[in-house]
C-alpha positions as CSV (number, residue, x, y, z in Angstrom):
1,M,36.1,79.2,173.5
2,N,35.7,77.3,176.8
3,K,37.2,73.8,176.3
4,V,37.2,70.8,178.7
5,L,39.6,67.9,178.4
6,G,38.5,64.5,179.8
7,I,40.8,61.6,180.3
8,D,40.0,58.0,181.1
9,I,43.1,56.2,182.4
10,G,43.2,52.4,182.3
11,I,45.8,49.7,182.9
12,S,46.4,49.2,179.1
13,S,44.8,52.4,177.5
14,V,44.2,56.1,178.0
15,G,41.0,57.5,176.4
16,W,40.6,61.2,175.9
17,G,37.9,63.6,174.7
18,L,37.9,67.4,174.1
19,I,34.5,69.2,174.3
20,D,33.3,72.7,173.8
21,A,31.7,73.5,177.1
22,D,29.7,76.4,175.7
23,E,28.2,74.5,172.8
24,G,28.2,71.0,174.4
25,T,29.8,69.5,171.3
26,I,32.7,67.1,171.0
27,L,35.7,68.7,169.3
28,D,37.9,65.5,169.2
29,A,38.3,62.2,171.0
30,G,40.6,59.2,170.8
31,V,42.4,56.4,172.7
32,R,46.0,55.4,173.2
33,L,46.5,51.7,173.6
34,F,49.7,50.1,175.1
35,E,50.7,46.8,176.5
36,E,49.9,46.1,180.1
37,A,52.9,46.1,182.4
38,T,53.8,42.6,183.4
39,R,56.5,40.8,185.4
40,N,57.9,39.4,182.2
41,G,58.3,42.9,180.8
42,N,60.2,44.0,183.9
43,E,62.5,41.0,183.7
44,E,63.2,41.6,180.0
45,R,64.2,45.3,180.7
46,R,66.4,44.1,183.5
47,N,68.1,41.6,181.3
48,F,68.8,44.2,178.7
49,R,70.2,46.6,181.3
50,S,72.4,43.8,182.7
51,S,73.7,43.0,179.3
52,R,74.6,46.6,178.6
53,R,76.4,46.9,181.9
54,L,78.3,43.6,181.3
55,K,79.4,44.8,177.8
56,R,80.5,48.2,179.1
57,R,82.5,46.7,182.0
58,R,84.1,44.2,179.7
59,L,85.3,46.9,177.3
60,H,86.6,48.9,180.3
61,R,88.5,45.9,181.5
62,L,90.1,45.4,178.1
63,E,91.1,49.0,178.0
64,R,92.8,48.6,181.3
65,A,94.6,45.5,180.0
66,L,95.9,47.4,177.0
67,K,97.2,50.2,179.3
68,L,98.9,47.6,181.5
69,F,100.6,46.0,178.5
70,E,101.8,49.3,177.2
71,S,103.1,50.4,180.6
72,Y,105.4,47.3,180.6
73,N,106.5,47.8,176.9
74,L,104.7,44.7,175.7
75,P,103.5,44.9,172.1
76,I,99.8,44.7,171.3
77,T,100.1,44.4,167.6
78,H,99.0,40.7,167.4
79,I,95.9,40.9,169.5
80,G,93.1,39.3,167.5
81,K,95.5,38.0,164.9
82,E,96.5,34.7,166.6
83,N,94.6,31.6,167.5
84,P,94.3,32.4,171.2
85,Y,93.7,28.8,172.3
86,E,96.8,27.4,170.6
87,V,98.9,30.3,171.8
88,R,97.8,29.9,175.4
89,Y,98.7,26.2,175.2
90,R,102.2,26.9,173.7
91,A,102.7,29.6,176.3
92,I,102.2,27.1,179.1
93,Y,104.4,24.3,177.7
94,G,106.7,25.9,175.3
95,S,107.9,29.2,173.9
96,V,106.0,32.1,172.3
97,T,106.9,35.6,171.1
98,K,106.0,38.7,173.0
99,E,103.3,39.5,170.5
100,E,101.8,36.0,171.0
101,L,102.1,36.2,174.7
102,V,100.1,39.5,174.8
103,A,97.4,38.0,172.5
104,A,97.0,35.0,174.9
105,L,96.8,37.2,178.0
106,Y,94.3,39.6,176.4
107,H,92.1,36.6,175.5
108,I,92.1,35.4,179.1
109,V,91.1,38.9,180.4
110,K,88.3,38.9,177.9
111,R,87.0,35.5,178.7
112,R,87.7,35.4,182.5
113,G,84.9,33.1,183.5
114,T,82.4,33.3,186.3
115,T,82.6,33.2,190.1
116,L,79.5,31.0,190.5
117,E,80.1,28.0,192.7
118,T,79.7,24.5,191.2
119,F,77.8,21.5,192.5
120,Q,77.3,17.9,191.4
121,E,73.9,16.7,190.4
122,E,72.8,14.0,187.9
123,Q,70.7,15.1,185.0
124,K,68.4,13.0,182.7
125,E,69.4,14.8,179.5
126,E,72.7,16.6,178.7
127,N,71.0,19.5,177.0
128,E,69.1,20.4,180.2
129,L,72.3,21.4,182.1
130,S,72.1,24.7,184.0
131,T,75.1,27.0,184.3
132,K,76.2,25.6,187.6
133,E,75.8,22.0,186.4
134,Q,77.9,22.8,183.3
135,L,80.6,24.4,185.5
136,A,80.7,21.3,187.6
137,R,81.1,19.1,184.5
138,N,83.9,21.4,183.2
139,K,85.5,21.4,186.6
140,K,85.8,17.6,186.4
141,L,87.4,17.8,182.9
142,L,90.0,20.2,184.3
143,E,91.6,17.7,186.6
144,G,95.2,17.7,185.5
145,K,94.5,20.1,182.6
146,Y,94.2,23.7,181.8
147,I,91.2,25.4,180.2
148,C,92.9,25.9,176.9
149,E,93.5,22.1,176.6
150,V,89.8,21.3,177.1
151,Q,88.9,24.1,174.6
152,L,91.4,22.8,172.0
153,E,89.9,19.3,172.2
154,R,86.4,20.7,171.8
155,L,87.5,22.8,168.8
156,K,88.9,19.7,167.2
157,N,85.8,17.6,167.8
158,N,83.3,20.4,166.9
159,D,84.7,21.5,163.5
160,G,86.5,24.5,165.0
161,K,83.6,25.8,167.1
162,L,83.0,26.3,170.8
163,R,79.5,26.2,172.0
164,N,78.7,29.0,174.5
165,H,76.7,26.9,176.9
166,E,79.6,24.4,177.2
167,N,82.4,27.0,177.2
168,R,81.7,28.0,180.8
169,F,84.6,27.9,183.4
170,Q,85.3,29.5,186.7
171,T,87.5,32.6,187.1
172,E,89.8,30.7,189.5
173,D,90.6,28.2,186.6
174,Y,91.4,31.1,184.3
175,V,93.7,32.5,187.0
176,R,95.4,29.2,187.4
177,E,96.1,29.1,183.6
178,A,97.2,32.7,183.6
179,Q,99.7,32.1,186.4
180,A,101.1,29.0,184.6
181,I,101.7,31.1,181.5
182,L,103.2,34.1,183.3
183,Y,105.6,32.1,185.5
184,K,106.7,30.1,182.5
185,Q,107.3,33.2,180.3
186,K,108.8,35.1,183.2
187,Q,111.9,33.0,182.7
188,V,112.2,34.3,179.2
189,Y,111.0,37.9,179.2
190,T,112.2,40.5,181.7
191,E,109.0,42.5,181.2
192,I,107.1,39.9,183.1
193,T,107.8,40.9,186.6
194,D,106.2,40.0,189.9
195,E,104.5,43.3,189.9
196,F,103.1,42.7,186.4
197,I,101.8,39.3,187.4
198,T,100.1,40.7,190.5
199,N,98.4,43.5,188.4
200,F,97.3,41.2,185.7
201,I,95.8,38.6,188.1
202,E,94.0,41.4,189.9
203,L,92.6,42.5,186.5
204,I,91.1,39.1,186.0
205,E,89.7,38.7,189.5
206,K,88.4,42.2,190.2
207,R,84.6,42.5,190.1
208,R,82.1,45.1,191.2
209,Q,80.3,43.7,194.2
210,Y,76.5,43.8,194.3
211,Y,76.5,46.1,197.3
212,E,78.6,48.7,195.5
213,G,75.7,49.6,193.2
214,P,76.1,51.4,189.8
215,G,78.2,54.4,189.0
216,S,81.5,55.6,190.5
217,K,83.2,58.7,191.8
218,K,84.0,59.6,188.2
219,S,80.5,58.8,187.0
220,P,78.0,59.7,189.8
221,T,74.4,58.6,189.5
222,P,71.4,59.1,191.8
223,Y,71.0,55.3,191.9
224,G,74.5,54.6,193.3
225,R,76.9,55.4,196.1
226,Y,78.3,58.5,194.5
227,Y,75.8,61.2,193.6
228,V,75.6,65.0,193.0
229,D,74.2,66.8,196.0
230,K,72.2,70.1,196.1
231,N,75.4,72.1,196.1
232,G,76.6,70.4,192.9
233,K,79.3,68.5,194.7
234,I,79.9,64.7,194.4
235,S,78.9,63.1,197.7
236,Y,79.1,59.5,199.0
237,I,76.5,57.3,200.8
238,S,76.6,53.5,201.3
239,M,74.0,51.5,199.5
240,I,72.7,50.2,202.8
241,D,72.2,53.7,204.2
242,K,70.6,54.7,200.8
243,M,68.0,52.0,201.2
244,R,67.2,52.8,204.8
245,G,64.2,55.0,205.5
246,N,63.7,57.4,208.4
247,C,62.1,56.6,211.8
248,T,58.4,57.4,212.2
249,Y,58.9,58.9,215.6
250,F,62.4,60.3,215.1
251,P,62.4,61.6,211.5
252,E,66.0,62.7,211.8
253,E,67.2,59.2,212.6
254,P,67.4,56.3,210.1
255,R,65.4,53.1,210.7
256,I,67.2,50.0,211.9
257,A,67.2,46.9,209.7
258,K,64.1,44.8,210.6
259,M,65.8,41.5,211.0
260,S,69.2,42.7,212.3
261,F,70.7,41.4,215.5
262,T,70.4,44.8,217.1
263,A,66.7,45.1,216.2
264,E,66.0,41.7,217.7
265,L,68.1,42.6,220.8
266,L,66.2,45.8,221.5
C-alpha cells in the first residue's frame, strides 16, 4: 500500500493526515494541540531551574559544613534540635555547649543571606517593599545589633513565626554575627582555631559567580566551562570565549566583542 503522511504545523497545533495514495482515501487524521510558547512560559521555566540550582547548592554547602565540623572534632548531634536563634544569641553574649555552638553555626550557613546591595527609598505602603527595600530596612534595624537579636524580637511579636519577606539580611551581616560567635567561643573551645574561623567564613561568603556558568570539573556540561570533548576528555573554555562566534572573513579566528575598547579602537 502506498501511504502519504501530511503534516500542518502551526504555532499552537500540529495537524496530520494519512492517506492511501492508490485509492485516494483518508486512512486516519487528527490534531495535537499545545500551548503557544510565550515569554511568561520561558520565565516560569527559568525560575524553576533557578530554584532547583539554589536548593542543590544549599545542600552541597551544608554537606561541606558538616565535613568541616567533623574534621575539627565538633559534634553535630544537636543540629536541628535547638532553637537556633536563642543559641546564636547566647553564643555571642554568654556560654554554650559544643553541640549548641555547632547547631548555631550550621543555621548561619543555611541562612547566609544575600549579596544584593541596599538602598533607601520611601514607600507608600509597607507591604509593597521590594527585596532591596526590605534589606535597607533591616540594615537600619541592625545598628548596634546582630541578626539573631532582630529575629528574636520578631519571633516574640509574631507568635513564634518569621515572615520570609521580612527575614532578609545581607551576607556581610551574617558574617559579622558568625565572627562574633566564633571569637567569643574561641576563648572556651580549643577546636575553634583561626584556621577553622577562616574556613567557616569562606563557606558563608563563597558563591558561584555568574560568569562561571553551570557545571564543574567533576560535573561537566555542554552549557558550562567544563565539557567533554570529541575524545571523551574533560576540557575547559571560558564562558566569554564560549559565547563568541567566529569571524566571517577569518573563520579560524574568534570575533571581537562589539562594544569592547579594542573594537572601538580598531
